[in-house]
DRENVO-117000 format. One record per atom (N, C-alpha, C, CB): x, y, z. Coordinates in pm, whole numbers, padded with zeros to 5 digits, always signed. Glycine has a CB too. Layout:
BEGIN
XYZ/...
END
This chain:
BEGIN
-05542-00858-01090/-05488-00776-01173/-05542-00750-01309/-05377-00812-01181/-05528-00548-01351/-05602-00559-01455/-05496-00597-01611/-05688-00412-01454/-05585-00594-01693/-05507-00603-01820/-05395-00528-01872/-05582-00590-01904/-05434-00418-01867/-05291-00295-01894/-05170-00314-01790/-05347-00109-01863/-05218-00340-01685/-05107-00375-01584/-05011-00523-01606/-05187-00386-01438/-05079-00648-01669/-05056-00766-01731/-04948-00707-01856/-05209-00843-01780/-04997-00599-01936/-04905-00612-02050/-04805-00536-02083/-04959-00612-02145/-04757-00449-01965/-04697-00322-01928/-04563-00399-01820/-04831-00201-01839/-04434-00430-01934/-04348-00456-01849/-04307-00399-01725/-04273-00460-01902/-04217-00400-01603/-04172-00329-01520/-04085-00266-01593/-04131-00385-01414/-03979-00344-01669/-03869-00290-01727/-03901-00171-01793/-03810-00377-01811/-04011-00152-01920/-04022-00091-01955/-04096+00062-01857/-04055-00161-02043/-04221-00027-01756/-04281+00096-01699/-04110+00203-01618/-04431+00023-01549/-04026+00133-01557/-03918+00224-01541/-03824+00299-01566/-03888+00210-01516/-03824+00250-01698/-03784+00334-01815/-03802+00450-01878/-03800+00292-01882/-04008+00440-01846/-04048+00574-01875/-04069+00654-01777/-04149+00581-01941/-04055+00569-01601/-04043+00721-01523/-03892+00762-01512/-04109+00718-01352/-03822+00710-01575/-03717+00710-01537/-03667+00889-01654/-03644+00531-01562/-03717+00875-01817/-03748+00962-01872/-03813+01097-01819/-03800+00909-01941/-03935+01056-01749/-03954+01151-01663/-03874+01211-01601/-04013+01126-01597/-03823+01159-01527/-03656+01258-01428/-03612+01322-01509/-03502+01176-01366/-03535+01274-01625/-03436+01348-01733/-03519+01461-01791/-03381+01244-01863/-03687+01451-01837/-03711+01537-01831/-03750+01651-01697/-03766+01506-01902/-03806+01619-01618/-03794+01704-01496/-03672+01791-01481/-03799+01619-01380/-03555+01708-01446/-03451+01748-01421/-03398+01819-01505/-03391+01673-01393/-03384+01827-01640/-03319+01915-01781/-03438+02044-01783/-03322+01797-01968/-03545+02040-01744/-03601+02147-01760/-03689+02179-01911/-03494+02231-01731/-03706+02043-01994/-03751+02054-02148/-03889+02151-02175/-03786+01891-02205/-03861+02226-02255/-04000+02277-02248/-04037+02239-02365/-04025+02423-02223/-04216+02261-02366/-04284+02202-02464/-04271+02167-02647/-04372+02267-02439/-04249+02064-02666/-04172+02073-02841/-04032+02045-02817/-04178+02247-02933/-03972+02049-02733/-03858+01972-02697/-03895+01804-02772/-03842+01978-02508/-03744+01795-02870/-03707+01710-02903/-03672+01596-02770/-03616+01759-02986/-03718+01428-02807/-03666+01330-02700/-03578+01245-02789/-03787+01239-02615/-03414+01279-02803/-03318+01201-02876/-03301+01072-02862/-03213+01241-02862/-03336+00958-02920/-03391+00845-02848/-03170+00829-02827/-03533+00691-02970/-03111+00848-02898/-02965+00790-02852/-02936+00897-02716/-02823+00807-03002/-02942+00993-02720/-02949+01068-02578/-02972+00971-02460/-03073+01178-02575/-03107+00975-02482/-03219+00901-02371/-03145+00731-02367/-03432+00899-02452/-03108+00695-02456/-03013+00561-02421/-02868+00543-02305/-02951+00529-02566/-02772+00703-02426/-02685+00727-02327/-02718+00736-02152/-02635+00843-02375/-02817+00850-02136/-02864+00895-02001/-02927+00762-01925/-02982+01023-02019/-02962+00640-01982/-03085+00599-01897/-02935+00421-01926/-03330+00619-01996/-02861+00406-01992/-02770+00307-02008/-02840+00182-02029/-02681+00300-01899/-02939+00158-02177/-02947+00060-02223/-02986+00100-02370/-03024-00021-02146/-03040+00002-02452/-03024+00025-02590/-03144+00132-02646/-03028-00123-02665/-03146+00114-02767/-03250+00203-02790/-03396+00145-02819/-03206+00282-02898/-03410+00019-02825/-03541-00090-02841/-03611-00008-02722/-03510-00293-02808/-03547-00064-02639/-03616-00036-02487/-03671+00124-02494/-03483-00055-02342/-03608+00191-02569/-03649+00363-02533/-03752+00377-02606/-03540+00492-02573/-03772+00303-02738/-03861+00306-02816/-03994+00274-02728/-03826+00219-02927/-03981+00156-02682/-04104+00076-02590/-04164+00192-02439/-04010-00109-02509/-04056+00246-02409/-04065+00346-02328/-04190+00499-02366/-03909+00379-02325/-04104+00506-02490/-04146+00626-02518/-04293+00621-02585/-04042+00689-02603/-04317+00486-02613/-04456+00455-02666/-04530+00443-02535/-04469+00315-02762/-04477+00399-02446/-04588+00379-02298/-04643+00551-02284/-04472+00313-02102/-04531+00652-02311/-04515+00789-02269/-04605+00876-02382/-04346+00830-02265/-04656+00816-02473/-04760+00882-02602/-04866+00847-02543/-04760+00823-02769/-04856+00740-02487/-05031+00650-02517/-05090+00703-02323/-05006+00360-02553/-05041+00777-02295/-05039+00861-02177/-05041+01054-02194/-04894+00806-02106/-05024+01063-02357/-05054+01198-02410/-04966+01311-02335/-05213+01227-02393/-04844+01222-02319/-04705+01297-02262/-04594+01343-02327/-04643+01224-02181/-04589+01228-02450/-04513+01269-02562/-04570+01271-02701/-04407+01195-02564/-04497+01289-02823/-04573+01243-02912/-04482+01185-03056/-04673+01360-02933/-04523+01098-03097/-04417+01017-03167/-04474+01018-03306/-04393+00862-03105/-04344+01097-03397/-04389+01133-03525/-04307+01041-03603/-04374+01285-03562/-04369+00984-03720/-04272+00830-03746/-04182+00920-03873/-04393+00636-03825/-04043+00867-03859/-03938+00939-03907/-03870+01103-03893/-03966+00918-04015/-03964+01110-03803/-03888+01235-03739/-03866+01241-03580/-03971+01365-03775/-03922+01176-03516/-03893+01132-03329/-04034+01181-03260/-03730+01247-03231/-04000+01182-03094/-04106+01217-03038/-04036+01356-02953/-04176+01087-02953/-04167+01386-02908/-04191+01537-02920/-04243+01583-02735/-04343+01568-03067/-04187+01624-02636/-04271+01650-02534/-04365+01744-02543/-04211+01674-02441/-04454+01700-02501/-04639+01750-02535/-04701+01839-02416/-04762+01589-02541/-04613+01778-02288/-04629+01876-02133/-04530+01975-02072/-04638+01783-02013/-04528+02078-01989/-04412+02128-01930/-04333+02038-01813/-04454+02256-01875/-04211+02071-01849/-04158+01989-01741/-04188+02027-01603/-04022+01984-01752/-04223+02145-01554/-04278+02119-01383/-04416+02040-01360/-04309+02277-01302/-04508+02024-01496/-04577+01909-01453/-04546+01773-01431/-04651+01900-01515/-04426+01727-01468/-04373+01630-01483/-04426+01534-01369/-04241+01658-01494/-04382+01583-01241/-04404+01558-01133/-04534+01462-01098/-04401+01673-01085/-04687+01569-01148/-04787+01481-01150/-04814+01375-01233/-04871+01537-01155/-04734+01354-01359/-04743+01288-01460/-04665+01146-01425/-04692+01372-01572/-04598+01113-01325/-04531+01015-01260/-04627+00889-01253/-04485+01067-01123/-04732+00964-01174/-04844+00863-01167/-04938+00810-01255/-04912+00896-01094/-04904+00878-01350/-05000+00801-01475/-04942+00693-01518/-05025+00883-01610/-04801+00636-01490/-04728+00489-01521/-04828+00419-01479/-04584+00443-01448/-04918+00297-01554/-04963+00237-01474/-04840+00157-01389/-05063+00168-01539/-04890+00087-01286/-04814-00011-01217/-04849-00150-01239/-04821+00013-01084/-04652-00205-01297/-04729-00362-01367/-04766-00442-01285/-04645-00461-01454/-04842-00560-01302/-04824-00657-01226/-04728-00728-01122/-04839-00705-01286/-04619-00721-01176/-04482-00763-01068/-04452-00665-01002/-04343-00806-01128/-04465-00553-01027/-04462-00420-00923/-04567-00407-00826/-04471-00287-00999/-04696-00453-00869/-04788-00469-00713/-04751-00580-00676/-04959-00472-00707/-04754-00717-00732/-04718-00776-00590/-04625-00744-00528/-04700-00892-00582/-04490-00718-00559/-04378-00684-00472/-04450-00604-00416/-04247-00634-00518/-04536-00509-00394/-04559-00447-00282/-04655-00522-00204/-04597-00320-00305/-04763-00622-00245/-04799-00680-00176/-04731-00770-00067/-04857-00714-00238/-04599-00837-00145/-04566-00928-00045/-04490-00851+00088/-04472-01039-00115/-04412-00725+00003/-04338-00660+00108/-04471-00608+00277/-04257-00497+00003/-04545-00535+00207/-04639-00508+00278/-04698-00651+00384/-04737-00451+00172/-04746-00781+00329/-04781-00843+00425/-04686-00915+00499/-04867-00907+00390/-04542-00899+00445/-04409-00948+00542/-04434-00832+00709/-04208-00896+00424/-04425-00692+00631/-04381-00592+00750/-04518-00599+00826/-04331-00417+00697/-04613-00641+00827/-04763-00685+00882/-04758-00805+00944/-04874-00701+00775/-04683-00846+00907/-04621-01047+00987/-04741-01105+00910/-04637-01102+01234/-04795-01102+00832/-04911-01196+00721/-04831-01282+00686/-04982-01127+00575/-04722-01300+00671/-04668-01395+00571/-04526-01444+00683/-04624-01303+00390/-04469-01567+00665/-04338-01583+00750/-04260-01529+00754/-04278-01655+00748/-04090-01519+00790/-03971-01516+00758/-03969-01615+00617/-03884-01558+00885/-04008-01758+00634/-03984-01809+00590/-04084-01876+00470/-03935-01843+00667/-04080-01847+00330/-04168-01869+00232/-04116-01974+00137/-04199-01747+00167/-04209-02020+00111/-04277-02128-00007/-04289-02090-00154/-04428-02160+00028/-04246-02131-00269/-04283-02059-00375/-04435-02122-00424/-04163-02067-00488/-04488-02236-00386/-04612-02298-00385/-04705-02235-00331/-04614-02406-00333/-04673-02223-00201/-04783-02139-00108/-04800-01968-00158/-04718-02143+00072/-04712-01921-00246/-04644-01765-00268/-04798-01784-00361/-04435-01722-00362/-04773-01848-00449/-04829-01933-00584/-04985-01881-00551/-04801-02143-00585/-05010-01986-00423/-05132-01960-00386/-05257-01889-00318/-05127-02005-00371/-05147-01865-00257/-05159-01728-00142/-05251-01602-00261/-04935-01649-00077/-05137-01592-00349/-05106-01437-00449/-05195-01484-00534/-04934-01391-00533/-05238-01631-00593/-05325-01632-00716/-05263-01599-00824/-05433-01551-00712/-05160-01627-00866/-05060-01628-01016/-04999-01662-01022/-05006-01559-01078/-04873-01669-01134/-04792-01826-01151/-04677-01799-01111/-04774-01900-01301/-04597-01913-01123/-04475-01968-01081/-04366-01828-01099/-04437-02114-01182/-04415-01835-01217/-04261-01726-01321/-04252-01624-01217/-04305-01621-01521/-04395-01555-01214/-04433-01426-01169/-04370-01401-00991/-04616-01424-01186/-04407-01501-00936/-04352-01491-00804/-04206-01498-00805/-04406-01594-00717/-04147-01599-00943/-04000-01636-00920/-03910-01481-00975/-03955-01800-01029/-04020-01434-01052/-03936-01252-01060/-03940-01156-00970/-03986-01157-01165/-04044-01147-00897/-04011-01082-00779/-03974-01114-00658/-04080-01031-00758/-03931-01289-00677/-03870-01322-00549/-03687-01275-00561/-03901-01506-00521/-03693-01220-00716/-03578-01222-00775/-03545-01071-00783/-03582-01299-00906/-03591-01019-00754/-03577-00860-00742/-03554-00868-00584/-03728-00756-00799/-03635-00925-00489/-03657-00894-00350/-03468-00947-00304/-03823-01005-00269/-03429-01073-00365/-03302-01129-00399/-03207-01038-00425/-03308-01210-00502/-03208-00956-00552/-03176-00841-00620/-03089-00745-00479/-03337-00768-00694/-03196-00684-00415/-03192-00549-00326/-03152-00649-00173/-03383-00435-00325/-03099-00738-00177/-03064-00771-00045/-03185-00828+00044/-03005-00648+00018/-03324-00854-00003/-03427-00862+00114/-03419-01043+00140/-03613-00790+00058/-03404-01115+00070/-03453-01243+00055/-03315-01328-00001/-03590-01242-00050/-03330-01446+00070/-03188-01521+00034/-03282-01638+00003/-03047-01546+00168/-03224-01728-00105/-03269-01879-00123/-03214-01981-00036/-03236-01927-00255/-03318-02038-00037/-03259-02213+00075/-03283-02271-00036/-03363-02303+00242/-03252-02440-00014/-03269-02527-00030/-03417-02553-00128/-03247-02565+00087/-03409-02638-00234/-03555-02633-00309/-03631-02547-00367/-03632-02661-00248/-03760-02518-00301/-03819-02377-00344/-03866-02305-00251/-03924-02379-00434/-03758-02286-00116/-03799-02233-00006/-03683-02073+00022/-03791-02370+00114/-03765-01970+00030/-03678-01837+00029/-03683-01810+00235/-03786-01672-00099/-03614-01736+00243/-03640-01691+00374/-03581-01503+00363/-03541-01811+00500/-03668-01415+00432/-03665-01286+00418/-03514-01282+00518/-03820-01201+00470/-03435-01197+00540/-03247-01164+00555/-03348-01070+00723/-03109-01004+00350/-03294-01074+00805/-03308-00942+00932/-03365-00784+00875/-03124-00907+01005/-03410-00776+00916/-03499-00650+00825/-03504-00485+00964/-03736-00742+00781/-03539-00375+00917/-03555-00275+01001/-03671-00339+01050/-03562-00132+00948/-03791-00430+01031/-03882-00433+01115/-03880-00505+01270/-03968-00480+01040/-03738-00503+01256/-03716-00614+01388/-03656-00452+01479/-03554-00799+01354/-03676-00432+01627/-03627-00278+01712/-03486-00303+01692/-03670-00253+01905/-03436-00442+01735/-03294-00473+01766/-03179-00407+01612/-03290-00674+01793/-03254-00482+01547/-03150-00434+01420/-03187-00328+01382/-03139-00513+01294/-03243-00252+01375/-03326-00076+01370/-03240-00013+01462/-03517-00052+01436/-03184-00040+01554/-03107+00026+01632/-02964-00008+01647/-03161+00024+01739/-02933-00130+01614/-02819-00140+01506/-02762-00113+01415/-02807-00185+01472/-02872-00079+01349/-02818-00010+01181/-02870+00150+01176/-02914-00111+01018/-02897+00237+01299/-02835+00350+01300/-02753+00333+01363/-02885+00445+01327/-02674+00268+01451/-02570+00297+01499/-02453+00279+01479/-02576+00279+01567/-02447+00174+01340/-02359+00174+01245/-02338+00283+01163/-02380+00086+01179/-02473+00318+01130/-02489+00425+01006/-02398+00601+01087/-02726+00448+00965/-02451+00610+01174/-02360+00715+01276/-02183+00670+01300/-02445+00708+01452/-02154+00584+01286/-02036+00512+01253/-01927+00528+01118/-02087+00391+01250/-02036+00493+01029/-02006+00466+00885/-01997+00651+00809/-02161+00345+00811/-02075+00679+00804/-02166+00779+00712/-02071+00939+00750/-02377+00780+00780/-02073+00965+00891/-01994+01068+00920/-01845+01128+00876/-01994+01048+01022/-01822+00960+00964/-01660+00933+00915/-01620+00933+00744/-01617+00768+00973/-01727+00877+00660/-01669+00906+00558/-01664+01044+00497/-01712+00831+00487/-01731+01159+00578/-01680+01299+00450/-01580+01372+00557/-01847+01445+00380/-01530+01305+00645/-01370+01319+00716/-01275+01229+00652/-01362+01276+00884/-01290+01163+00593/-01222+01063+00550/-01087+01151+00434/-01346+00945+00474/-00939+01059+00404/-00839+01154+00338/-00870+01158+00227/-00705+01128+00341/-00936+01072+00160/-01009+01064-00016/-01119+01154-00047/-01084+00910-00057/-01215+01202+00094/-01386+01271+00050/-01343+01365-00068/-01483+01387+00200/-01404+01375-00165/-01379+01404-00251/-01567+01484-00335/-01290+01272-00298/-01613+01580-00244/-01698+01580-00348/-01695+01646-00528/-01787+01636-00277/-01797+01573-00584/-01814+01600-00713/-01928+01762-00714/-01883+01442-00788/-01868+01845-00778/-01951+01974-00804/-02068+01931-00882/-01870+02090-00886/-02079+01833-00950/-02199+01848-01087/-02291+01739-01010/-02138+01789-01290/-02249+01630-00895/-02322+01599-00789/-02377+01677-00705/-02270+01538-00731/-02281+01757-00638/-02327+01844-00561/-02504+01944-00597/-02193+01929-00561/-02451+01977-00732/-02579+02072-00755/-02705+01984-00852/-02517+02230-00851/-02676+01847-00864/-02741+01794-00886/-02844+01751-00745/-02674+01721-00960/-02808+01702-00669/-02880+01665-00482/-02934+01790-00441/-02747+01617-00333/-02895+01921-00504/-02909+02072-00451/-03080+02072-00485/-02795+02214-00554/-03036+02075-00638/-03200+02081-00722/-03305+01978-00697/-03187+02066-00887/-03289+01885-00640/-03363+01753-00559/-03417+01779-00473/-03298+01652-00508/-03327+01854-00368/-03404+01950-00255/-03429+02065-00301/-03333+01980-00129/-03439+02129-00312/-03539+02282-00400/-03615+02244-00428/-03510+02366-00525/-03657+02114-00549/-03761+02094-00609/-03868+02030-00490/-03726+02008-00734/-03797+01942-00426/-03919+01912-00302/-03973+01998-00166/-03873+01792-00234/-03849+02093-00131/-03890+02210-00046/-03976+02282-00140/-03768+02302+00011/-03972+02315-00285/-04054+02394-00346/-04181+02329-00354/-04004+02433-00467/-04244+02260-00293/-04408+02165-00292/-04426+02051-00340/-04520+02219-00364/-04356+01980-00393/-04313+01806-00442/-04334+01769-00307/-04130+01756-00513/-04256+01765-00250/-04275+01689-00086/-04398+01649-00075/-04253+01784+00051/-04456+01767-00067/-04625+01731-00019/-04678+01623-00163/-04753+01927-00009/-04651+01658-00234/-04731+01588-00386/-04682+01447-00445/-04700+01695-00527/-04535+01453-00438/-04508+01296-00474/-04552+01203-00402/-04385+01258-00479/-04551+01078-00535/-04568+00942-00439/-04449+00936-00335/-04563+00791-00537/-04478+00853-00245/-04344+00822-00143/-04285+00780-00222/-04339+00731-00021/-04276+00675-00292/-04117+00593-00334/-04103+00720-00390/-04092+00429-00453/-04083+00796-00457/-04005+00912-00457/-03933+00979-00334/-04084+00998-00504/-04008+00978-00278/-03908+01054-00168/-03833+01007-00084/-03959+01123-00090/-03867+00857-00074/-03793+00741-00029/-03648+00755-00084/-03862+00607-00077/-03687+00738-00227/-03566+00703-00337/-03479+00842-00349/-03636+00656-00507/-03540+00932-00341/-03424+01075-00320/-03399+01109-00209/-03458+01209-00370/-03379+01016-00093/-03373+01010+00019/-03210+00926+00030/-03512+00946+00074/-03275+00796-00037/-03177+00700-00072/-03040+00757-00125/-03236+00612-00172/-03107+00819-00256/-02980+00843-00347/-02877+00958-00293/-03033+00889-00498/-02962+01086-00167/-02876+01153-00146/-02758+01087-00064/-02931+01252-00099/-02794+01000+00057/-02691+00940+00112/-02565+00848+00003/-02768+00851+00214/-02638+00809-00074/-02559+00701-00138/-02472+00777-00249/-02660+00579-00203/-02484+00881-00285/-02453+01003-00386/-02358+01056-00276/-02596+01121-00445/-02331+01062-00185/-02234+01167-00070/-02109+01031-00006/-02377+01251+00115/-02185+00888-00033/-02120+00779+00011/-01996+00779-00107/-02226+00639+00021/-02030+00825-00229/-01935+00774-00359/-01862+00902-00361/-02018+00730-00525/-01853+01047-00294/-01739+01106-00284/-01609+01030-00197/-01779+01232-00229/-01656+00962-00109/-01554+00906-00044/-01451+00809-00094/-01606+00857+00045/-01467+00770-00226/-01353+00674-00283/-01330+00567-00208/-01223+00734-00297/-01428+00516-00130/-01364+00369-00046/-01530+00310-00131/-01338+00367+00214/-01489+00228-00187/-01590+00132-00197/-01645+00064-00108/-01564+00060-00259/-01546+00045-00005/-01668-00066+00143/-01751+00049+00207/-01551-00163+00329/-01689+00155+00215/-01835+00273+00262/-01904+00278+00174/-01819+00431+00293/-01921+00286+00042/-01976+00311-00049/-02094+00132-00053/-01848+00361-00172/-02038+00034-00034/-02124-00072-00023/-02178-00094+00124/-02055-00191-00075/-02109-00040+00224/-02166-00014+00354/-02292+00039+00348/-02090+00070+00430/-02353+00154+00259/-02423+00264+00250/-02547+00186+00179/-02347+00390+00174/-02465+00137+00048/-02555+00043+00001/-02653-00041+00053/-02503-00018-00044/-02563-00100+00141/-02635-00206+00216/-02773-00141+00357/-02486-00302+00296/-02705-00079+00336/-02811-00007+00464/-02937+00053+00362/-02715+00159+00577/-02911+00105+00266/-03029+00193+00201/-03098+00082+00132/-02982+00325+00089/-03062-00077+00134/-03182-00199+00106/-03199-00217+00207/-03166-00332+00035/-03222-00259+00349/-03254-00269+00449/-03332-00179+00476/-03176-00284+00512/-03350-00028+00426/-03474+00081+00445/-03562+00019+00343/-03440+00259+00410/-03565-00058+00199/-03637-00033+00100/-03679-00138+00158/-03603-00012-00038/-03694-00229+00198/-03783-00262+00272/-03918-00223+00316/-03734-00267+00336/-03918-00123+00390/-04010-00079+00460/-04049+00085+00313/-03936-00048+00658/-04027+00080+00212/-04055+00164+00127/-04190+00187+00121/-04006+00133+00019/-04271+00076+00096/-04413+00064+00081/-04477+00092+00208/-04452-00069+00033/-04464+00068+00307/-04520+00118+00408/-04492+00258+00467/-04502+00035+00488/-04382+00344+00399/-04383+00473+00432/-04513+00546+00438/-04304+00532+00350/-04517+00620+00469/-04639+00746+00461/-04707+00863+00554/-04745+00684+00440/-04746+00962+00524/-04809+01009+00591/-04676+01100+00709/-04915+00892+00635/-04555+01093+00695/-04463+01161+00715/-04427+01275+00672/-04400+01111+00702/-04507+01361+00594/-04472+01466+00508/-04383+01600+00540/-04587+01504+00467/-04407+01602+00670/-04371+01700+00732/-04184+01660+00788/-04498+01721+00852/-04161+01549+00825/-04084+01540+00845/-03959+01473+00730/-04121+01506+00942/-04042+01440+00618/-03952+01428+00510/-03918+01609+00460/-04035+01319+00380/-04019+01701+00488/-03940+01855+00460/-03860+01901+00590/-04063+01992+00424/-03820+01831+00674/-03738+01836+00798/-03632+01829+00754/-03753+01745+00899/-03625+01677+00675/-03497+01608+00658/-03428+01696+00524/-03525+01430+00626/-03534+01695+00390/-03467+01840+00311/-03402+01926+00335/-03522+01915+00274/-03477+01989+00457/-03372+02107+00516/-03248+02086+00538/-03402+02155+00636/-03262+01989+00655/-03119+01895+00672/-02990+01871+00593/-03153+01778+00673/-03063+01791+00481/-02972+01785+00329/-02887+01886+00283/-03058+01778+00211/-03016+01975+00261/-02958+02156+00236/-02798+02186+00327/-03113+02297+00332/-02864+02176+00416/-02780+02262+00500/-02605+02150+00488/-02876+02279+00697/-02605+02038+00482/-02518+01952+00461/-02453+02042+00351/-02569+01807+00431/-02541+01983+00241/-02503+02036+00106/-02417+02168+00115/-02635+02065+00023/-02514+02276+00178/-02416+02418+00196/-02255+02354+00257/-02505+02552+00342/-02275+02307+00317/-02167+02263+00400/-02047+02199+00305/-02225+02156+00508/-02061+02141+00235/-01953+02054+00174/-01948+02133+00049/-01987+01884+00154/-02016+02258+00008/-01978+02295-00133/-01921+02437-00097/-02111+02295-00251/-01882+02482+00042/-01817+02554+00117/-01658+02504+00161/-01906+02569+00220/-01686+02385+00120/-01561+02255+00174/-01548+02296+00322/-01373+02261+00086/-01634+02347+00400/-01640+02258+00531/-01676+02142+00584/-01686+02297+00592/-01582+02047+00551/-01644+01918+00529/-01676+01891+00719/-01516+01787+00428/-01568+01909+00818/-01599+01895+00963/-01766+01919+00976/-01505+02013+01056/-01845+02052+00938/-01951+02088+00983/-02065+01979+00906/-01962+02244+00959/-02029+01939+00789/-02088+01825+00677/-02131+01715+00787/-01953+01754+00543/-02005+01701+00861/-02020+01553+00912/-02057+01585+01065/-01867+01450+00893/-02050+01676+01147/-02124+01670+01262/-02280+01745+01193/-02034+01760+01402/-02338+01786+01112/-02449+01787+01084/-02523+01658+01029/-02450+01882+01014/-02447+01563+00929/-02472+01470+00898/-02494+01345+01040/-02374+01460+00798/-02481+01372+01139/-02428+01315+01255/-02599+01366+01323/-02248+01393+01324/-02614+01487+01313/-02702+01503+01374/-02833+01472+01324/-02687+01601+01407/-02861+01459+01165/-02959+01431+01073/-02953+01253+01096/-02920+01501+00905/-02876+01188+01118/-02871+01053+01145/-02937+01011+01287/-02729+01014+01135/-02963+01112+01359/-02937+01098+01497/-03118+01155+01535/-02776+01210+01561/-03149+01239+01438/-03309+01280+01476/-03379+01137+01384/-03372+01483+01397/-03350+01115+01295/-03432+01013+01226/-03389+00903+01341/-03389+00976+01047/-03280+00842+01391/-03316+00745+01462/-03438+00706+01562/-03231+00741+01509/-03436+00863+01632/-03502+00887+01743/-03637+00882+01729/-03467+00996+01794/-03679+00894+01619/-03849+00921+01541/-03831+00760+01535/-03879+01037+01342/-03840+00685+01619/-03834+00566+01617/-04011+00499+01544/-03787+00530+01780/-04027+00414+01468/-04145+00370+01442/-04194+00282+01547/-04145+00313+01322/-04347+00252+01472/-04431+00137+01607/-04371+00012+01526/-04663+00132+01627/-04312-00100+01633/-04291-00189+01598/-04401-00308+01615/-04186-00195+01640/-04514-00292+01556/-04616-00391+01590/-04655-00447+01484/-04725-00345+01655/-04589-00401+01393/-04610-00486+01249/-04684-00439+01153/-04668-00609+01261/-04797-00311+01217/-04889-00232+01113/-04846-00113+01109/-05035-00223+01139/-04713-00055+01193/-04734+00082+01150/-04667+00146+01067/-04732+00153+01231/-04602+00245+01087/-04533+00315+00953/-04400+00308+00921/-04548+00449+00952/-04310+00325+00869/-04195+00260+00814/-04132+00396+00899/-04176+00226+00623/-04008+00357+00858/-03887+00420+00960/-03881+00570+00891/-03707+00323+00953/-03853+00688+00924/-03860+00803+00860/-03718+00855+00759/-03894+00897+00974/-03761+00909+00701/-03641+00941+00598/-03526+00973+00669/-03667+01061+00500/-03404+00950+00640/-03273+00985+00707/-03172+00982+00632/-03240+00909+00809/
END
C-alpha cells in the first residue's frame, strides 16, 4: 500500500466523496462557500471530520480554504464526477476490495481465520479487524468462535441468486401497491436528477461503485415510501447481498443505461400517481435483470444492476 493511502482514513475519504456529491447535486458554482455547519448537518457528522475532509479536497485543488473565512469551491459542479476519482483509496478500502474479489473468485474459503488473512495480505491484525467489521456491518460475514469468521451465503451461488430475485419479485412490486405507499415528492425529484445525470453521460464515465450505489439507492428509497419497516429491511438486506458483487461489476455500461431508463419509467408512473403501472414496471425491471444471469465460474462479472 502507498504511504498516502495509509495516512487517509476511510471515514474522511468517504466524507470527501459525500461533499463532492452534495456539490454536484446542488449545482454549486465556482467560488461558492462550503459552510461547515451546513455540510455537517447534511452528512450527519460533527464539524471536525468535515474540516478534515475539506482539507483532503483542498489538497486535490478542488476547494480552497482561507483562514477565518471558510472553504470555497474552485471547480465547476459539472466536473465533480471526474473529480471523485481523485480521492485516493484508503488502505482499508483497497484491502476490502481485494478480499471481496478473492472470495468471489474462490481464492479464499467461506471460513476465514484472522491469522491466515494477516499472513496472506501482509497487513496488521487491526486492519484485518476493521475490514471484517465492515463486512459484518454489511451482513456479508459472521463471527464464529475464536478468530474465525465465515462468509454468509451470497449471490455468487446460482441457487441463492435465483432465490433472491424470486423474493424481490414478491416484495418490491407489492410494496408499491401497499395501502401505506406514499411517494415523497422531494425524494422522487432527487431520484429523477440522479437518473438524468447518469443518462446524460455519467453512465459511461462514472466509477462502477457509483453506478451500483445509485441503483441500490433507487430501490431502497422506493422501499421507504411503503412506510413498512419490514419491507425496508428486506430491500436493505437484498442490497447488502448485491454489494458483495460491487467490485466485480464492470463492463456492463449499456445494461446500466437501460436500467436507468427503466428507473425513469417507474419514476414517471409514480409522479403520475399510477401505482399499478409503477409496480408492473418494477416487476419487468427486476425480471430483466434476473434473466441476465452472470457466469458462476467464480471469476465472471457480477449481476447486472436491478
